[in-house]
C-alpha positions as CSV (number, residue, x, y, z in Angstrom):
1,X,-8.7,-10.6,46.1
2,X,-9.0,-13.5,43.6
3,X,-11.5,-11.5,41.5
4,X,-9.0,-8.7,41.2
5,X,-6.3,-11.1,40.1
6,X,-8.6,-12.6,37.5
7,X,-9.6,-9.1,36.3
8,X,-6.0,-8.1,36.1
9,X,-4.9,-11.1,34.1
10,X,-7.9,-10.7,31.8
11,X,-7.0,-7.1,31.3
12,X,-3.4,-8.1,30.5
13,X,-4.6,-10.7,28.0
14,X,-6.8,-8.2,26.3
15,X,-4.0,-5.6,26.3
16,X,-1.5,-8.2,24.9
17,X,-4.1,-9.2,22.2
18,X,-4.6,-5.6,21.2
19,X,-0.8,-5.0,21.0
20,X,-0.4,-8.1,18.9
21,X,-3.2,-7.1,16.5
22,X,-1.7,-3.6,16.2
23,X,1.7,-5.0,15.4
24,X,0.2,-7.5,12.9
25,X,-1.9,-5.0,11.0
26,X,1.0,-4.2,8.7
27,X,1.4,-7.9,7.9
28,X,-2.4,-8.3,7.3
29,X,-2.6,-5.2,5.1
30,X,0.7,-5.8,3.3
31,X,-0.6,-8.3,0.9
32,X,-3.1,-6.1,-1.0
33,X,-0.6,-3.2,-0.9
34,X,2.1,-5.4,-2.4
35,X,-0.4,-6.5,-5.1
36,X,-1.1,-2.9,-6.0
37,X,2.6,-1.9,-6.1
38,X,3.5,-5.0,-8.2
39,X,0.7,-4.2,-10.7
40,X,1.8,-0.6,-11.1
41,X,5.5,-1.5,-11.3
42,X,4.6,-4.1,-14.0
43,X,2.7,-1.5,-16.0
44,X,5.7,0.9,-15.8
45,X,8.2,-1.9,-16.7
46,X,6.1,-2.9,-19.7
47,X,5.9,0.8,-20.8
48,X,2.1,0.8,-20.5
49,X,2.5,3.8,-18.2
50,X,5.1,6.3,-19.5
51,X,6.8,9.1,-17.5
52,X,4.4,12.0,-17.0
53,X,1.3,9.9,-17.6
54,X,-1.4,9.8,-15.1
55,X,-2.2,6.5,-13.4
56,X,-5.8,5.3,-13.2
57,X,-7.8,6.7,-10.3
58,X,-7.8,5.1,-6.9
59,X,-11.3,3.9,-7.5
60,X,-10.5,2.3,-10.9
61,X,-7.4,0.6,-9.4
62,X,-9.3,-0.7,-6.4
63,X,-12.0,-2.2,-8.7
64,X,-9.5,-3.7,-11.1
65,X,-7.4,-5.3,-8.4
66,X,-10.3,-6.1,-6.0
67,X,-8.7,-4.3,-3.0
68,X,-10.0,-1.4,-0.9
69,X,-9.2,2.2,-1.9
70,X,-7.2,2.6,1.4
71,X,-4.9,-0.2,0.2
72,X,-4.4,1.6,-3.1
73,X,-3.8,4.9,-1.4
74,X,-1.2,3.3,0.9
75,X,0.5,1.7,-2.0
76,X,0.7,5.0,-3.9
77,X,2.1,6.7,-0.9
78,X,4.8,4.1,-0.6
79,X,5.6,4.4,-4.3
80,X,5.8,8.2,-3.9
81,X,8.4,7.7,-1.2
82,X,10.4,5.5,-3.5
83,X,10.2,8.2,-6.2
84,X,8.2,6.1,-8.7
85,X,5.2,8.3,-8.8
86,X,4.2,11.8,-7.7
87,X,0.8,12.4,-6.1
88,X,-1.0,15.6,-6.9
89,X,-3.9,16.2,-4.5
90,X,-7.2,16.4,-6.3
91,X,-5.4,16.0,-9.6
92,X,-4.2,12.4,-9.7
93,X,-1.0,10.4,-9.6
94,X,1.6,10.7,-12.2
95,X,4.5,8.4,-13.1
96,X,7.8,10.0,-12.6
97,X,10.7,9.9,-15.1
98,X,12.3,6.6,-14.4
99,X,15.7,7.1,-16.0
100,X,17.2,6.5,-12.5
101,X,15.2,3.3,-12.0
102,X,16.4,-0.1,-13.2
103,X,13.6,-1.2,-15.5
104,X,14.0,-3.6,-18.4
105,X,14.0,-2.1,-21.8
106,X,11.7,-3.2,-24.6
107,X,13.4,-5.5,-27.1
């Protein structure tokens, strides 16, 4: 009976740990994703990337920012949801017209 109780609590601990790790994955992965988003937003704000221009490839961005391609992909997907970029499968990612965005103008 005691063995069953120990097994049960060990299984609970393992399950709780897995739940915790699953919930924390967004926190763990959010830093590289934020880095990518901030980099691209800065490029757009400084007018280095203009509306309609293609962004560098996922591979080039991942090498430049020292993050994995999956982080770059996730950042681009989030930016597409925000309406900052448009992703065209097998063609690249394009900056959207940002007249509706509040970006600083060049002085």
